[in-house]
C-alpha positions, -999 to 999 in steps of 0.1 A, spaced: 211 -118 -271 184 -92 -291 172 -121 -302 160 -139 -271 149 -110 -256 128 -100 -287 110 -135 -283 110 -129 -243 87 -103 -253 68 -118 -278 57 -144 -256 49 -118 -227 29 -101 -252 7 -132 -258 7 -139 -232 -10 -110 -215 -32 -109 -242 -48 -146 -240 -49 -143 -206 -76 -110 -212 -95 -128 -233 -101 -157 -205 -100 -137 -175 -113 -106 -156 -108 -89 -131 -146 -82 -113 -147 -53 -91 -155 -71 -60 -122 -88 -58 -99 -53 -66 -122 -37 -38 -109 -66 -12 -80 -60 -21 -78 -29 -14 -92 -36 18 -67 -65 30 -37 -34 21 -51 -10 42 -54 -34 70 -24 -43 64 -7 -8 61 -30 -1 96 -16 -28 114 23 -18 107 10 19 119 -1 0 152 40 -14 155 18 -48 149 36 -72 118 23 -102 132 -11 -107 138 -39 -107 106 -59 -93 81 -91 -120 85 -107 -129 55 -127 -99 38 -163 -110 34 -191 -84 21 -224 -91 37 -253 -69 22 -241 -44 5 -212 -37 29 -173 -49 30 -164 -61 63 -124 -55 75 -116 -78 107 -84 -80 127 -70 -108 145 -62 -92 175 -82 -68 194 -66 -33 197 -63 10 205 -68 36 175 -65 72 160 -92 78 136 -71 103 115 -49 69 103 -79 51 96 -92 80 77 -55 85 56 -49 50 48 -83 45 38 -83 77 11 -52 67 4 -53 30 -11 -86 31 -28 -70 71 -44 -40 48 -55 -60 20 -68 -83 41 -84 -118 24 -71 -138 52 -51 -141 84 -51 -173 81 -29 -174 53 3 -188 55 38 -163 37 66 -181 26 97 -166 12 129 -182 -15 151 -169 -32 180 -173 -69 169 -206 -83 172 -227 -56 189 -232 -39 153 -227 -7 177 -215 15 151 -184 40 174 -170 60 148 -180 67 110 -170 92 84 -180 96 53 -159 103 13 -177 120 -13 -164 130 -50 -161 167 -47 -146 165 -9 -108 167 -14 -107 167 28 -135 157 44 -138 164 77 -131 141 110 -147 133 140 -128 126 169 -95 133 157 -65 137 173 -84 113 202 -74 75 206 -99 49 205 -95 25 234 -83 -14 236 -113 -34 219 -122 -55 197 -134 -30 160 -147 -41 126 -142 -19 100 -177 -19 74 -168 -6 38 -196 11 14 -183 14 -18 -211 39 -33 -194 49 -69 -167 21 -92 -177 41 -125 -138 47 -118 -128 9 -113 -102 -4 -137 -112 -40 -152 -100 -55 -179 -121 -40 -210 -137 -73 -230 -138 -68 -264 -177 -72 -273 -180 -97 -304 -209 -122 -312 -199 -154 -290 -187 -174 -322 -161 -142 -326 -153 -150 -293 -149 -187 -298 -128 -184 -320 -102 -159 -312 -98 -176 -279 -87 -203 -299 -65 -187 -318 -50 -173 -291 -46 -203 -276 -33 -217 -302 -6 -191 -311 2 -198 -272 9 -233 -276 28 -230 -305 53 -204 -285 52 -224 -253 76 -247 -260 102 -208 -267 90 -201 -240 104 -222 -216 135 -223 -234 139 -182 -232 133 -185 -194 159 -209 -185 189 -183 -209 175 -155 -182 200 -146 -156 207 -165 -124 194 -153 -92 221 -148 -75 233 -116 -97 199 -100 -89 198 -108 -51 238 -95 -51 224 -58 -63 195 -57 -37 217 -64 -8 242 -33 -24 210 -13 -21 216 -12 16 219 23 34 243 25 66 223 45 94 247 48 126 238 6 135 207 1 116 209 -9 79 178 10 60 169 -8 31 145 15 10 132 -12 -18 121 -34 11 113 -12 35 134 -22 64 151 -13 92 176 -42 104 195 -45 133 218 -70 149 192 -88 161 162 -85 147 147 -67 110 118 -39 115 93 -35 94 83 3 77 55 13 64 55 30 28 53 68 42 81 63 69 102 46 39 100 81 28 101 97 58 128 84 62 145 84 28 140 126 30 152 125 64 185 109 56 193 127 24 189 166 43 210 153 76 216 180 100 194 202 80 164 217 91 133 203 68 101 228 73 71 216 72 53 223 35 85 213 25 79 178 40 47 175 30 52 181 -1 77 158 -10 60 127 3 23 135 6 26 162 -21 -5 184 -3 -1 208 25 -41 206 36 -47 204 73 -54 168 77 -24 155 64 -3 181 84 -20 166 116 -14 134 102 24 142 96 31 144 133 22 105 141 39 92 113 76 113 124 57 95 162 61 62 147 87 61 129 110 82 162 102 48 177 116 27 151 147 46 156 151 39 189 170 3 184 195 38 175 199 57 202 220 79 181 195 84 156 172 113 162 140 134 149 147 169 166 113 186 165 122 224 159 94 245 166 79 263 147 97 252 117 97 220 105 121 190 120 162 176 119 178 142 111 212 142 132 235 112 146 252 120 178 
């Protein structure tokens, strides 16, 4: 078994080195992936897990994020999700977001985040924009922290020889690699382990790894923060949790903007827990929240 693991690790390492030589992830590609993630998380916050995020396009230096259906939204949620995804992906600390009505070139909302701003002010906080067709346009101003594969700067001859050597060793190890992967454990055991992670909450089953709530008739998808909140409440059932404690545990922040966002996420989570009327998140005025089962 040690022999198998050793060859598997060696094969994967050489494969990654070879891939790094022959393929470089561009800034444009990773920005589009991050914006698609923003669109996905945004739709989940609107309780929409079925409509599509349309292909990301770059138009006159701006990235266009478009959706399949009209919707209404709160600027607070858009600002938070944009900051969270772009920060986690380490793409940029400076960007501009503009919201336009589809096909009108009319900007109905916008905000800018700069590298020195930890908590930018956002207009129209707490207000809901009416249902309409909206397009989000992102201008990324600074990508100096962008994470890409570092290419080795050599002359063309050295580069060609290096790639040829990588391909040669990869082809030599390919048969061994195929044998190694065939010797891996069956998928059934892995599936059993995943199923054992389900948490029973009254009439609901909570899957924290897949971020899902299961009822007898449907599965409800949770966002990342909703899943973290629910796990925090579950592990502290019937205990009053102060707002500052929740913010530190889930957001690692107690800023004014994040504090307002907490109320939005609590409201979304309550709505998804309505499948079991005995599960409640109670507001303890002036203190925080308590998760109880009647």
